[in-house]
N, CA, C and O atoms as a printed pandas DataFrame, in Angstrom:
     atom_number atom_name residue_name chain_id  residue_number  x_coord  y_coord  z_coord
0              1         N          ALA        A               1 -112.076  156.719  -82.666
1              2        CA          ALA        A               1 -110.932  156.262  -83.438
2              3         C          ALA        A               1 -111.160  156.481  -84.938
3              4         O          ALA        A               1 -110.229  156.828  -85.664
4              5         N          GLN        A               2 -112.398  156.277  -85.398
5              6        CA          GLN        A               2 -112.681  156.438  -86.825
6              7         C          GLN        A               2 -112.313  157.835  -87.297
7              8         O          GLN        A               2 -111.688  157.993  -88.345
8              9         N          VAL        A               3 -112.694  158.842  -86.535
9             10        CA          VAL        A               3 -112.411  160.233  -86.905
10            11         C          VAL        A               3 -110.905  160.456  -86.998
11            12         O          VAL        A               3 -110.430  161.133  -87.910
12            13         N          ASN        A               4 -110.163  159.894  -86.064
13            14        CA          ASN        A               4 -108.712  160.061  -86.054
14            15         C          ASN        A               4 -108.064  159.409  -87.270
15            16         O          ASN        A               4 -107.183  159.996  -87.898
16            17         N          TYR        A               5 -108.501  158.193  -87.603
17            18        CA          TYR        A               5 -107.922  157.520  -88.771
18            19         C          TYR        A               5 -108.287  158.242  -90.056
19            20         O          TYR        A               5 -107.469  158.320  -90.973
20            21         N          GLU        A               6 -109.502  158.773  -90.139
21            22        CA          GLU        A               6 -109.880  159.551  -91.326
22            23         C          GLU        A               6 -109.014  160.800  -91.448
23            24         O          GLU        A               6 -108.633  161.185  -92.553
24            25         N          ALA        A               7 -108.704  161.430  -90.324
25            26        CA          ALA        A               7 -107.840  162.615  -90.337
26            27         C          ALA        A               7 -106.442  162.255  -90.811
27            28         O          ALA        A               7 -105.842  162.987  -91.597
28            29         N          VAL        A               8 -105.926  161.137  -90.341
29            30        CA          VAL        A               8 -104.599  160.685  -90.778
30            31         C          VAL        A               8 -104.596  160.457  -92.280
31            32         O          VAL        A               8 -103.653  160.853  -92.966
32            33         N          LEU        A               9 -105.644  159.820  -92.800
33            34        CA          LEU        A               9 -105.700  159.523  -94.227
34            35         C          LEU        A               9 -105.859  160.775  -95.082
35            36         O          LEU        A               9 -105.435  160.794  -96.238
36            37         N          ARG        A              10 -106.469  161.825  -94.521
37            38        CA          ARG        A              10 -106.544  163.093  -95.274
38            39         C          ARG        A              10 -105.153  163.677  -95.462
39            40         O          ARG        A              10 -104.884  164.322  -96.475
40            41         N          LYS        A              11 -104.266  163.458  -94.495
41            42        CA          LYS        A              11 -102.901  163.983  -94.592
42            43         C          LYS        A              11 -101.963  163.020  -95.313
43            44         O          LYS        A              11 -101.035  163.441  -96.003
44            45         N          ASP        A              12 -102.217  161.721  -95.145
45            46        CA          ASP        A              12 -101.344  160.688  -95.704
46            47         C          ASP        A              12 -102.217  159.538  -96.200
47            48         O          ASP        A              12 -102.464  158.571  -95.478
48            49         N          ALA        A              13 -102.681  159.661  -97.451
49            50        CA          ALA        A              13 -103.655  158.714  -98.002
50            51         C          ALA        A              13 -103.142  157.276  -98.045
51            52         O          ALA        A              13 -103.940  156.343  -98.135
52            53         N          GLY        A              14 -101.851  157.086  -97.984
53            54        CA          GLY        A              14 -101.287  155.747  -98.064
54            55         C          GLY        A              14 -100.866  155.166  -96.724
55            56         O          GLY        A              14 -100.175  154.148  -96.687
56            57         N          ASN        A              15 -101.262  155.787  -95.634
57            58        CA          ASN        A              15 -100.862  155.302  -94.310
58            59         C          ASN        A              15 -101.469  153.921  -94.072
59            60         O          ASN        A              15 -102.683  153.776  -93.927
60            61         N          ARG        A              16 -100.597  152.907  -94.036
61            62        CA          ARG        A              16 -101.059  151.519  -93.951
62            63         C          ARG        A              16 -101.787  151.221  -92.647
63            64         O          ARG        A              16 -102.778  150.491  -92.648
64            65         N          VAL        A              17 -101.320  151.766  -91.552
65            66        CA          VAL        A              17 -101.967  151.510  -90.261
66            67         C          VAL        A              17 -103.368  152.105  -90.243
67            68         O          VAL        A              17 -104.318  151.461  -89.800
68            69         N          ALA        A              18 -103.492  153.335  -90.726
69            70        CA          ALA        A              18 -104.806  153.989  -90.747
70            71         C          ALA        A              18 -105.753  153.276  -91.714
71            72         O          ALA        A              18 -106.927  153.083  -91.398
72            73         N          LEU        A              19 -105.251  152.882  -92.894
73            74        CA          LEU        A              19 -106.087  152.147  -93.846
74            75         C          LEU        A              19 -106.579  150.837  -93.224
75            76         O          LEU        A              19 -107.758  150.496  -93.315
76            77         N          ASN        A              20 -105.664  150.122  -92.599
77            78        CA          ASN        A              20 -105.987  148.840  -91.979
78            79         C          ASN        A              20 -107.035  149.004  -90.881
79            80         O          ASN        A              20 -108.073  148.343  -90.895
80            81         N          ASN        A              21 -106.755  149.876  -89.947
81            82        CA          ASN        A              21 -107.631  150.013  -88.784
82            83         C          ASN        A              21 -108.982  150.607  -89.139
83            84         O          ASN        A              21 -110.007  150.193  -88.597
84            85         N          LEU        A              22 -108.989  151.574  -90.045
85            86        CA          LEU        A              22 -110.265  152.162  -90.454
86            87         C          LEU        A              22 -111.108  151.144  -91.226
87            88         O          LEU        A              22 -112.326  151.092  -91.055
88            89         N          ALA        A              23 -110.474  150.342  -92.065
89            90        CA          ALA        A              23 -111.214  149.305  -92.787
90            91         C          ALA        A              23 -111.898  148.357  -91.805
91            92         O          ALA        A              23 -113.056  147.989  -92.001
92            93         N          LEU        A              24 -111.190  147.964  -90.760
93            94        CA          LEU        A              24 -111.777  147.061  -89.763
94            95         C          LEU        A              24 -112.922  147.726  -88.997
95            96         O          LEU        A              24 -113.952  147.099  -88.745
96            97         N          ILE        A              25 -112.742  148.979  -88.635
97            98        CA          ILE        A              25 -113.798  149.707  -87.921
98            99         C          ILE        A              25 -115.056  149.794  -88.786
99           100         O          ILE        A              25 -116.163  149.522  -88.320
100          101         N          LEU        A              26 -114.871  150.176  -90.048
101          102        CA          LEU        A              26 -116.015  150.323  -90.953
102          103         C          LEU        A              26 -116.698  148.985  -91.203
103          104         O          LEU        A              26 -117.924  148.914  -91.276
104          105         N          LEU        A              27 -115.910  147.930  -91.333
105          106        CA          LEU        A              27 -116.479  146.606  -91.532
106          107         C          LEU        A              27 -117.331  146.205  -90.329
107          108         O          LEU        A              27 -118.433  145.677  -90.478
108          109         N          GLU        A              28 -116.809  146.462  -89.153
109          110        CA          GLU        A              28 -117.535  146.151  -87.921
110          111         C          GLU        A              28 -118.841  146.935  -87.829
111          112         O          GLU        A              28 -119.822  146.454  -87.261
112          113         N          ARG        A              29 -118.849  148.130  -88.382
113          114        CA          ARG        A              29 -120.038  148.990  -88.342
114          115         C          ARG        A              29 -120.970  148.765  -89.521
115          116         O          ARG        A              29 -121.937  149.505  -89.706
116          117         N          GLY        A              30 -120.679  147.741  -90.319
117          118        CA          GLY        A              30 -121.556  147.403  -91.431
118          119         C          GLY        A              30 -121.351  148.226  -92.682
119          120         O          GLY        A              30 -122.161  148.146  -93.605
120          121         N          GLN        A              31 -120.302  149.010  -92.739
121          122        CA          GLN        A              31 -120.016  149.840  -93.909
122          123         C          GLN        A              31 -119.046  149.096  -94.835
123          124         O          GLN        A              31 -117.921  149.531  -95.076
124          125         N          THR        A              32 -119.525  147.966  -95.340
125          126        CA          THR        A              32 -118.678  147.053  -96.102
126          127         C          THR        A              32 -118.135  147.693  -97.374
127          128         O          THR        A              32 -116.978  147.462  -97.728
128          129         N          GLY        A              33 -118.934  148.483  -98.061
129          130        CA          GLY        A              33 -118.484  149.112  -99.303
130          131         C          GLY        A              33 -117.277  150.007  -99.085
131          132         O          GLY        A              33 -116.290  149.924  -99.816
132          133         N          ARG        A              34 -117.359  150.849  -98.090
133          134        CA          ARG        A              34 -116.229  151.754  -97.779
134          135         C          ARG        A              34 -115.034  150.952  -97.263
135          136         O          ARG        A              34 -113.891  151.268  -97.591
136          137         N          ALA        A              35 -115.288  149.923  -96.462
137          138        CA          ALA        A              35 -114.205  149.067  -95.974
138          139         C          ALA        A              35 -113.499  148.393  -97.151
139          140         O          ALA        A              35 -112.275  148.258  -97.155
140          141         N          LEU        A              36 -114.275  147.973  -98.142
141          142        CA          LEU        A              36 -113.702  147.338  -99.324
142          143         C          LEU        A              36 -112.813  148.308 -100.096
143          144         O          LEU        A              36 -111.732  147.935 -100.553
144          145         N          GLU        A              37 -113.262  149.542 -100.239
145          146        CA          GLU        A              37 -112.432  150.552 -100.916
146          147         C          GLU        A              37 -111.083  150.699 -100.217
147          148         O          GLU        A              37 -110.039  150.746 -100.868
148          149         N          LEU        A              38 -111.114  150.772  -98.896
149          150        CA          LEU        A              38 -109.873  150.915  -98.138
150          151         C          LEU        A              38 -109.004  149.673  -98.253
151          152         O          LEU        A              38 -107.784  149.778  -98.383
152          153         N          ALA        A              39 -109.623  148.492  -98.206
153          154        CA          ALA        A              39 -108.872  147.244  -98.327
154          155         C          ALA        A              39 -108.201  147.149  -99.699
155          156         O          ALA        A              39 -107.064  146.691  -99.807
156          157         N          GLN        A              40 -108.899  147.578 -100.729
157          158        CA          GLN        A              40 -108.321  147.559 -102.071
158          159         C          GLN        A              40 -107.157  148.531 -102.173
159          160         O          GLN        A              40 -106.195  148.275 -102.896
160          161         N          GLN        A              41 -107.237  149.629 -101.464
161          162        CA          GLN        A              41 -106.138  150.593 -101.430
162          163         C          GLN        A              41 -104.971  150.024 -100.624
163          164         O          GLN        A              41 -103.810  150.235 -100.975
164          165         N          LEU        A              42 -105.276  149.311  -99.556
165          166        CA          LEU        A              42 -104.254  148.738  -98.690
166          167         C          LEU        A              42 -103.543  147.557  -99.332
167          168         O          LEU        A              42 -102.347  147.362  -99.115
168          169         N          HIS        A              43 -104.257  146.778 -100.111
169          170        CA          HIS        A              43 -103.726  145.523 -100.636
170          171         C          HIS        A              43 -102.347  145.640 -101.282
171          172         O          HIS        A              43 -101.441  144.902 -100.896
172          173         N          PRO        A              44 -102.151  146.536 -102.249
173          174        CA          PRO        A              44 -100.826  146.606 -102.879
174          175         C          PRO        A              44  -99.721  147.037 -101.914
175          176         O          PRO        A              44  -98.549  146.720 -102.120
176          177         N          ALA        A              45 -100.100  147.755 -100.871
177          178        CA          ALA        A              45  -99.109  148.254  -99.908
178          179         C          ALA        A              45  -98.863  147.273  -98.765
179          180         O          ALA        A              45  -97.957  147.481  -97.958
180          181         N          ALA        A              46  -99.660  146.204  -98.689
181          182        CA          ALA        A              46  -99.565  145.276  -97.561
182          183         C          ALA        A              46  -98.282  144.469  -97.567
183          184         O          ALA        A              46  -97.808  144.034  -96.517
184          185         N          GLY        A              47  -97.716  144.268  -98.756
185          186        CA          GLY        A              47  -96.452  143.554  -98.850
186          187         C          GLY        A              47  -96.509  142.179  -98.223
187          188         O          GLY        A              47  -97.392  141.377  -98.526
188          189         N          LYS        A              48  -95.556  141.917  -97.346
189          190        CA          LYS        A              48  -95.463  140.624  -96.672
190          191         C          LYS        A              48  -95.826  140.762  -95.199
191          192         O          LYS        A              48  -95.230  140.122  -94.333
192          193         N          GLU        A              49  -96.816  141.612  -94.932
193          194        CA          GLU        A              49  -97.293  141.830  -93.563
194          195         C          GLU        A              49  -98.571  141.015  -93.358
195          196         O          GLU        A              49  -99.636  141.416  -93.827
196          197         N          PRO        A              50  -98.481  139.877  -92.665
197          198        CA          PRO        A              50  -99.661  139.032  -92.542
198          199         C          PRO        A              50 -100.860  139.714  -91.891
199          200         O          PRO        A              50 -102.001  139.417  -92.243
200          201         N          GLN        A              51 -100.619  140.623  -90.947
201          202        CA          GLN        A              51 -101.744  141.289  -90.294
202          203         C          GLN        A              51 -102.491  142.193  -91.270
203          204         O          GLN        A              51 -103.717  142.286  -91.222
204          205         N          LEU        A              52 -101.758  142.852  -92.148
205          206        CA          LEU        A              52 -102.404  143.710  -93.146
206          207         C          LEU        A              52 -103.123  142.859  -94.189
207          208         O          LEU        A              52 -104.243  143.173  -94.591
208          209         N          LEU        A              53 -102.474  141.786  -94.622
209          210        CA          LEU        A              53 -103.116  140.877  -95.572
210          211         C          LEU        A              53 -104.363  140.248  -94.961
211          212         O          LEU        A              53 -105.349  140.014  -95.659
212          213         N          ASP        A              54 -104.320  139.976  -93.661
213          214        CA          ASP        A              54 -105.473  139.422  -92.954
214          215         C          ASP        A              54 -106.666  140.367  -93.070
215          216         O          ASP        A              54 -107.782  139.932  -93.354
216          217         N          THR        A              55 -106.431  141.647  -92.851
217          218        CA          THR        A              55 -107.517  142.627  -92.969
218          219         C          THR        A              55 -108.076  142.639  -94.387
219          220         O          THR        A              55 -109.292  142.628  -94.578
220          221         N          VAL        A              56 -107.194  142.661  -95.373
221          222        CA          VAL        A              56 -107.642  142.685  -96.768
222          223         C          VAL        A              56 -108.474  141.444  -97.080
223          224         O          VAL        A              56 -109.553  141.544  -97.665
224          225         N          GLY        A              57 -107.976  140.288  -96.694
225          226        CA          GLY        A              57 -108.693  139.047  -96.954
226          227         C          GLY        A              57 -110.032  138.986  -96.243
227          228         O          GLY        A              57 -111.026  138.535  -96.811
228          229         N          TRP        A              58 -110.056  139.443  -94.995
229          230        CA          TRP        A              58 -111.294  139.423  -94.204
230          231         C          TRP        A              58 -112.344  140.348  -94.821
231          232         O          TRP        A              58 -113.519  139.991  -94.904
232          233         N          VAL        A              59 -111.921  141.524  -95.247
233          234        CA          VAL        A              59 -112.860  142.454  -95.882
234          235         C          VAL        A              59 -113.384  141.860  -97.193
235          236         O          VAL        A              59 -114.581  141.931  -97.470
236          237         N          TYR        A              60 -112.496  141.278  -97.993
237          238        CA          TYR        A              60 -112.957  140.629  -99.230
238          239         C          TYR        A              60 -113.983  139.547  -98.918
239          240         O          TYR        A              60 -115.010  139.455  -99.589
240          241         N          LEU        A              61 -113.711  138.727  -97.901
241          242        CA          LEU        A              61 -114.648  137.671  -97.532
242          243         C          LEU        A              61 -116.003  138.261  -97.144
243          244         O          LEU        A              61 -117.040  137.796  -97.617
244          245         N          LYS        A              62 -115.999  139.275  -96.292
245          246        CA          LYS        A              62 -117.248  139.872  -95.819
246          247         C          LYS        A              62 -117.976  140.632  -96.927
247          248         O          LYS        A              62 -119.180  140.870  -96.824
248          249         N          ALA        A              63 -117.256  141.016  -97.986
249          250        CA          ALA        A              63 -117.857  141.708  -99.126
250          251         C          ALA        A              63 -118.255  140.710 -100.222
251          252         O          ALA        A              63 -118.562  141.100 -101.349
252          253         N          ASN        A              64 -118.246  139.417  -99.874
253          254        CA          ASN        A              64 -118.606  138.349 -100.817
254          255         C          ASN        A              64 -117.687  138.287 -102.029
255          256         O          ASN        A              64 -118.110  137.914 -103.123
256          257         N          ARG        A              65 -116.434  138.653 -101.824
257          258        CA          ARG        A              65 -115.427  138.508 -102.871
258          259         C          ARG        A              65 -114.474  137.407 -102.405
259          260         O          ARG        A              65 -113.285  137.628 -102.178
260          261         N          VAL        A              66 -115.050  136.218 -102.275
261          262        CA          VAL        A              66 -114.391  135.095 -101.624
262          263         C          VAL        A              66 -113.136  134.646 -102.367
263          264         O          VAL        A              66 -112.122  134.346 -101.737
264          265         N          ASP        A              67 -113.190  134.596 -103.682
265          266        CA          ASP        A              67 -112.017  134.142 -104.433
266          267         C          ASP        A              67 -110.827  135.072 -104.207
267          268         O          ASP        A              67 -109.698  134.614 -104.029
268          269         N          GLU        A              68 -111.084  136.368 -104.215
269          270        CA          GLU        A              68 -110.012  137.334 -103.946
270          271         C          GLU        A              68 -109.512  137.179 -102.514
271          272         O          GLU        A              68 -108.309  137.216 -102.256
272          273         N          GLY        A              69 -110.444  137.008 -101.596
273          274        CA          GLY        A              69 -110.066  136.811 -100.200
274          275         C          GLY        A              69 -109.210  135.581 -100.014
275          276         O          GLY        A              69 -108.232  135.605  -99.266
276          277         N          ARG        A              70 -109.569  134.508 -100.689
277          278        CA          ARG        A              70 -108.791  133.272 -100.560
278          279         C          ARG        A              70 -107.362  133.468 -101.045
279          280         O          ARG        A              70 -106.422  133.006 -100.398
280          281         N          LYS        A              71 -107.189  134.145 -102.172
281          282        CA          LYS        A              71 -105.836  134.404 -102.680
282          283         C          LYS        A              71 -105.016  135.190 -101.659
283          284         O          LYS        A              71 -103.839  134.900 -101.441
284          285         N          VAL        A              72 -105.636  136.170 -101.046
285          286        CA          VAL        A              72 -104.932  136.992 -100.063
286          287         C          VAL        A              72 -104.582  136.163  -98.829
287          288         O          VAL        A              72 -103.464  136.249  -98.321
288          289         N          PHE        A              73 -105.533  135.361  -98.344
289          290        CA          PHE        A              73 -105.247  134.523  -97.173
290          291         C          PHE        A              73 -104.166  133.500  -97.475
291          292         O          PHE        A              73 -103.316  133.232  -96.627
292          293         N          GLU        A              74 -104.185  132.927  -98.666
293          294        CA          GLU        A              74 -103.149  131.951  -99.023
294          295         C          GLU        A              74 -101.777  132.606  -99.049
295          296         O          GLU        A              74 -100.779  131.991  -98.676
296          297         N          GLN        A              75 -101.734  133.833  -99.483
297          298        CA          GLN        A              75 -100.490  134.605  -99.455
298          299         C          GLN        A              75 -100.074  134.840  -98.002
299          300         O          GLN        A              75  -98.898  134.698  -97.668
300          301         N          ALA        A              76 -101.016  135.195  -97.146
301          302        CA          ALA        A              76 -100.710  135.515  -95.747
302          303         C          ALA        A              76 -100.251  134.295  -94.965
303          304         O          ALA        A              76  -99.274  134.375  -94.221
304          305         N          VAL        A              77 -100.942  133.156  -95.119
305          306        CA          VAL        A              77 -100.567  131.974  -94.330
306          307         C          VAL        A              77  -99.270  131.338  -94.821
307          308         O          VAL        A              77  -98.676  130.520  -94.118
308          309         N          ALA        A              78  -98.832  131.704  -96.008
309          310        CA          ALA        A              78  -97.547  131.208  -96.507
310          311         C          ALA        A              78  -96.373  131.912  -95.829
311          312         O          ALA        A              78  -95.234  131.452  -95.920
312          313         N          LEU        A              79  -96.646  133.012  -95.159
313          314        CA          LEU        A              79  -95.581  133.767  -94.491
314          315         C          LEU        A              79  -95.262  133.126  -93.136
315          316         O          LEU        A              79  -96.163  132.663  -92.437
316          317         N          PRO        A              80  -93.986  133.102  -92.774
317          318        CA          PRO        A              80  -93.605  132.429  -91.528
318          319         C          PRO        A              80  -94.147  133.100  -90.266
319          320         O          PRO        A              80  -94.247  132.455  -89.222
320          321         N          ASN        A              81  -94.491  134.364  -90.346
321          322        CA          ASN        A              81  -94.964  135.088  -89.160
322          323         C          ASN        A              81  -96.481  135.298  -89.147
323          324         O          ASN        A              81  -96.982  136.208  -88.486
324          325         N          ALA        A              82  -97.211  134.444  -89.886
325          326        CA          ALA        A              82  -98.678  134.521  -89.867
326          327         C          ALA        A              82  -99.170  134.075  -88.499
327          328         O          ALA        A              82  -98.835  132.985  -88.033
328          329         N          GLY        A              83  -99.959  134.917  -87.866
329          330        CA          GLY        A              83 -100.429  134.645  -86.520
330          331         C          GLY        A              83 -101.740  133.884  -86.490
331          332         O          GLY        A              83 -102.301  133.552  -87.535
332          333         N          PRO        A              84 -102.225  133.608  -85.288
333          334        CA          PRO        A              84 -103.447  132.807  -85.150
334          335         C          PRO        A              84 -104.678  133.455  -85.762
335          336         O          PRO        A              84 -105.534  132.749  -86.294
336          337         N          ASP        A              85 -104.795  134.777  -85.703
337          338        CA          ASP        A              85 -105.961  135.441  -86.304
338          339         C          ASP        A              85 -106.018  135.183  -87.808
339          340         O          ASP        A              85 -107.088  134.935  -88.364
340          341         N          VAL        A              86 -104.852  135.243  -88.463
341          342        CA          VAL        A              86 -104.780  135.009  -89.909
342          343         C          VAL        A              86 -105.251  133.589  -90.221
343          344         O          VAL        A              86 -106.068  133.375  -91.116
344          345         N          TRP        A              87 -104.721  132.625  -89.468
345          346        CA          TRP        A              87 -105.099  131.226  -89.692
346          347         C          TRP        A              87 -106.581  130.995  -89.399
347          348         O          TRP        A              87 -107.245  130.244  -90.112
348          349         N          TYR        A              88 -107.093  131.629  -88.368
349          350        CA          TYR        A              88 -108.513  131.472  -88.029
350          351         C          TYR        A              88 -109.397  132.056  -89.142
351          352         O          TYR        A              88 -110.348  131.410  -89.581
352          353         N          HIS        A              89 -109.088  133.257  -89.590
353          354        CA          HIS        A              89 -109.898  133.872  -90.640
354          355         C          HIS        A              89 -109.846  133.039  -91.926
355          356         O          HIS        A              89 -110.844  132.915  -92.637
356          357         N          TYR        A              90 -108.675  132.474  -92.212
357          358        CA          TYR        A              90 -108.542  131.577  -93.365
358          359         C          TYR        A              90 -109.434  130.346  -93.166
359          360         O          TYR        A              90 -110.070  129.884  -94.113
360          361         N          ALA        A              91 -109.481  129.820  -91.946
361          362        CA          ALA        A              91 -110.338  128.673  -91.634
362          363         C          ALA        A              91 -111.809  129.014  -91.862
363          364         O          ALA        A              91 -112.565  128.195  -92.384
364          365         N          VAL        A              92 -112.208  130.210  -91.474
365          366        CA          VAL        A              92 -113.597  130.640  -91.686
366          367         C          VAL        A              92 -113.912  130.653  -93.180
367          368         O          VAL        A              92 -114.951  130.150  -93.608
368          369         N          LEU        A              93 -113.016  131.226  -93.961
369          370        CA          LEU        A              93 -113.224  131.272  -95.405
370          371         C          LEU        A              93 -113.338  129.864  -95.973
371          372         O          LEU        A              93 -114.242  129.584  -96.761
372          373         N          LEU        A              94 -112.429  128.977  -95.580
373          374        CA          LEU        A              94 -112.464  127.602  -96.082
374          375         C          LEU        A              94 -113.765  126.905  -95.686
375          376         O          LEU        A              94 -114.343  126.163  -96.480
376          377         N          SER        A              95 -114.214  127.144  -94.472
377          378        CA          SER        A              95 -115.466  126.559  -94.006
378          379         C          SER        A              95 -116.640  127.056  -94.841
379          380         O          SER        A              95 -117.529  126.284  -95.199
380          381         N          GLU        A              96 -116.637  128.344  -95.145
381          382        CA          GLU        A              96 -117.713  128.911  -95.963
382          383         C          GLU        A              96 -117.683  128.370  -97.384
383          384         O          GLU        A              96 -118.701  128.381  -98.077
384          385         N          GLN        A              97 -116.520  127.894  -97.823
385          386        CA          GLN        A              97 -116.414  127.273  -99.145
386          387         C          GLN        A              97 -116.639  125.766  -99.061
387          388         O          GLN        A              97 -116.401  125.036 -100.023
388          389         N          ASN        A              98 -117.098  125.314  -97.905
389          390        CA          ASN        A              98 -117.417  123.911  -97.652
390          391         C          ASN        A              98 -116.199  122.995  -97.756
391          392         O          ASN        A              98 -116.320  121.822  -98.109
392          393         N          GLU        A              99 -115.040  123.538  -97.448
393          394        CA          GLU        A              99 -113.815  122.734  -97.393
394          395         C          GLU        A              99 -113.517  122.472  -95.918
395          396         O          GLU        A              99 -112.586  123.034  -95.341
396          397         N          LYS        A             100 -114.329  121.609  -95.335
397          398        CA          LYS        A             100 -114.315  121.399  -93.881
398          399         C          LYS        A             100 -112.979  120.859  -93.375
399          400         O          LYS        A             100 -112.497  121.296  -92.330
400          401         N          GLN        A             101 -112.380  119.923  -94.093
401          402        CA          GLN        A             101 -111.108  119.346  -93.637
402          403         C          GLN        A             101 -110.015  120.410  -93.622
403          404         O          GLN        A             101 -109.278  120.533  -92.644
404          405         N          LYS        A             102 -109.912  121.171  -94.695
405          406        CA          LYS        A             102 -108.907  122.239  -94.753
406          407         C          LYS        A             102 -109.190  123.307  -93.701
407          408         O          LYS        A             102 -108.264  123.857  -93.105
408          409         N          ALA        A             103 -110.459  123.596  -93.475
409          410        CA          ALA        A             103 -110.831  124.575  -92.452
410          411         C          ALA        A             103 -110.401  124.079  -91.074
411          412         O          ALA        A             103 -109.870  124.844  -90.268
412          413         N          ALA        A             104 -110.633  122.797  -90.810
413          414        CA          ALA        A             104 -110.241  122.216  -89.524
414          415         C          ALA        A             104 -108.730  122.291  -89.333
415          416         O          ALA        A             104 -108.251  122.575  -88.235
416          417         N          GLU        A             105 -107.985  122.036  -90.399
417          418        CA          GLU        A             105 -106.521  122.102  -90.327
418          419         C          GLU        A             105 -106.046  123.525  -90.055
419          420         O          GLU        A             105 -105.149  123.736  -89.239
420          421         N          ALA        A             106 -106.640  124.494  -90.730
421          422        CA          ALA        A             106 -106.257  125.897  -90.519
422          423         C          ALA        A             106 -106.617  126.354  -89.107
423          424         O          ALA        A             106 -105.847  127.069  -88.467
424          425         N          ALA        A             107 -107.782  125.942  -88.628
425          426        CA          ALA        A             107 -108.184  126.296  -87.259
426          427         C          ALA        A             107 -107.250  125.656  -86.241
427          428         O          ALA        A             107 -106.902  126.279  -85.238
428          429         N          SER        A             108 -106.847  124.422  -86.495
429          430        CA          SER        A             108 -105.903  123.740  -85.601
430          431         C          SER        A             108 -104.560  124.455  -85.576
431          432         O          SER        A             108 -103.923  124.553  -84.528
432          433         N          LYS        A             109 -104.131  124.953  -86.730
433          434        CA          LYS        A             109 -102.876  125.705  -86.804
434          435         C          LYS        A             109 -102.985  126.977  -85.956
435          436         O          LYS        A             109 -102.046  127.330  -85.243
436          437         N          ALA        A             110 -104.125  127.660  -86.034
437          438        CA          ALA        A             110 -104.335  128.866  -85.218
438          439         C          ALA        A             110 -104.215  128.525  -83.737
439          440         O          ALA        A             110 -103.565  129.243  -82.977
440          441         N          LEU        A             111 -104.839  127.437  -83.339
441          442        CA          LEU        A             111 -104.808  127.032  -81.928
442          443         C          LEU        A             111 -103.420  126.580  -81.498
443          444         O          LEU        A             111 -103.025  126.795  -80.352
444          445         N          ALA        A             112 -102.677  125.957  -82.404
445          446        CA          ALA        A             112 -101.310  125.536  -82.085
446          447         C          ALA        A             112 -100.411  126.745  -81.840
447          448         O          ALA        A             112  -99.510  126.702  -81.002
448          449         N          LEU        A             113 -100.664  127.816  -82.577
449          450        CA          LEU        A             113  -99.863  129.036  -82.418
450          451         C          LEU        A             113 -100.183  129.749  -81.112
451          452         O          LEU        A             113  -99.291  130.293  -80.460
452          453         N          ALA        A             114 -101.453  129.746  -80.732
453          454        CA          ALA        A             114 -101.872  130.478  -79.523
454          455         C          ALA        A             114 -103.183  129.884  -79.007
455          456         O          ALA        A             114 -104.260  130.308  -79.427
456          457         N          PRO        A             115 -103.102  128.907  -78.101
457          458        CA          PRO        A             115 -104.308  128.221  -77.638
458          459         C          PRO        A             115 -105.368  129.132  -77.012
459          460         O          PRO        A             115 -106.544  128.772  -76.985
460          461         N          GLY        A             116 -104.975  130.292  -76.515
461          462        CA          GLY        A             116 -105.938  131.168  -75.869
462          463         C          GLY        A             116 -106.199  132.461  -76.625
463          464         O          GLY        A             116 -106.614  133.451  -76.024
464          465         N          PHE        A             117 -105.963  132.471  -77.931
465          466        CA          PHE        A             117 -106.144  133.723  -78.681
466          467         C          PHE        A             117 -107.615  134.124  -78.724
467          468         O          PHE        A             117 -108.497  133.360  -78.331
468          469         N          LYS        A             118 -107.857  135.323  -79.203
469          470        CA          LYS        A             118 -109.178  135.952  -79.165
470          471         C          LYS        A             118 -110.311  135.062  -79.702
471          472         O          LYS        A             118 -111.407  135.049  -79.142
472          473         N          TYR        A             119 -110.049  134.332  -80.767
473          474        CA          TYR        A             119 -111.086  133.525  -81.410
474          475         C          TYR        A             119 -110.893  132.029  -81.143
475          476         O          TYR        A             119 -111.320  131.194  -81.941
476          477         N          ALA        A             120 -110.254  131.695  -80.027
477          478        CA          ALA        A             120 -109.922  130.297  -79.739
478          479         C          ALA        A             120 -111.159  129.412  -79.677
479          480         O          ALA        A             120 -111.140  128.300  -80.205
480          481         N          ALA        A             121 -112.221  129.873  -79.053
481          482        CA          ALA        A             121 -113.434  129.052  -78.938
482          483         C          ALA        A             121 -114.015  128.746  -80.322
483          484         O          ALA        A             121 -114.405  127.613  -80.602
484          485         N          GLN        A             122 -114.068  129.759  -81.176
485          486        CA          GLN        A             122 -114.590  129.556  -82.529
486          487         C          GLN        A             122 -113.664  128.639  -83.328
487          488         O          GLN        A             122 -114.121  127.799  -84.102
488          489         N          ALA        A             123 -112.357  128.815  -83.127
489          490        CA          ALA        A             123 -111.381  127.968  -83.837
490          491         C          ALA        A             123 -111.512  126.522  -83.391
491          492         O          ALA        A             123 -111.436  125.612  -84.217
492          493         N          ARG        A             124 -111.707  126.294  -82.092
493          494        CA          ARG        A             124 -111.896  124.923  -81.608
494          495         C          ARG        A             124 -113.132  124.291  -82.257
495          496         O          ARG        A             124 -113.110  123.113  -82.614
496          497         N          ALA        A             125 -114.194  125.059  -82.407
497          498        CA          ALA        A             125 -115.407  124.543  -83.047
498          499         C          ALA        A             125 -115.119  124.160  -84.500
499          500         O          ALA        A             125 -115.571  123.110  -84.959
500          501         N          LEU        A             126 -114.380  124.990  -85.226
501          502        CA          LEU        A             126 -114.041  124.673  -86.621
502          503         C          LEU        A             126 -113.095  123.478  -86.696
503          504         O          LEU        A             126 -113.216  122.646  -87.595
504          505         N          ALA        A             127 -112.162  123.389  -85.765
505          506        CA          ALA        A             127 -111.174  122.318  -85.767
506          507         C          ALA        A             127 -111.822  120.960  -85.508
507          508         O          ALA        A             127 -111.276  119.928  -85.896
508          509         N          SER        A             128 -112.961  120.957  -84.868
509          510        CA          SER        A             128 -113.612  119.676  -84.524
510          511         C          SER        A             128 -114.629  119.230  -85.568
511          512         O          SER        A             128 -115.344  118.251  -85.352
512          513         N          LYS        A             129 -114.703  119.928  -86.690
513          514        CA          LYS        A             129 -115.706  119.600  -87.727
514          515         C          LYS        A             129 -115.082  119.237  -89.074
515          516         O          LYS        A             129 -115.426  119.839  -90.091
516          517         N          PRO        A             130 -114.175  118.268  -89.097
517          518        CA          PRO        A             130 -113.615  117.919  -90.420
518          519         C          PRO        A             130 -114.579  117.120  -91.272
519          520         O          PRO        A             130 -114.251  116.757  -92.401
């Protein structure tokens, strides 16, 4: 998939889907610097798309740019269509900033939206630690 997304970006450097997905792939593979470059490119184009903002915020968090990540997550969770992944990632950030009560609330919101989502077990753990 990485090769395919890189090919798409060579033809269309602003392709939001390719920027988003490649940033996540690179982050997962430990290539945080390159993922950050892509997230910074994606950020202005993310608009009011919570899934895209989620990627940007998550990459900022993993790149130790927590304040920037928090601003992005706060923007994302303010949107009415923010999904459980967005709320969970925001909870992780809040927990890392030692804001346990707020983290528990965000994790609970993720679980309320989708009790069986991908990170439900981790969200339940955060929700129980106010």
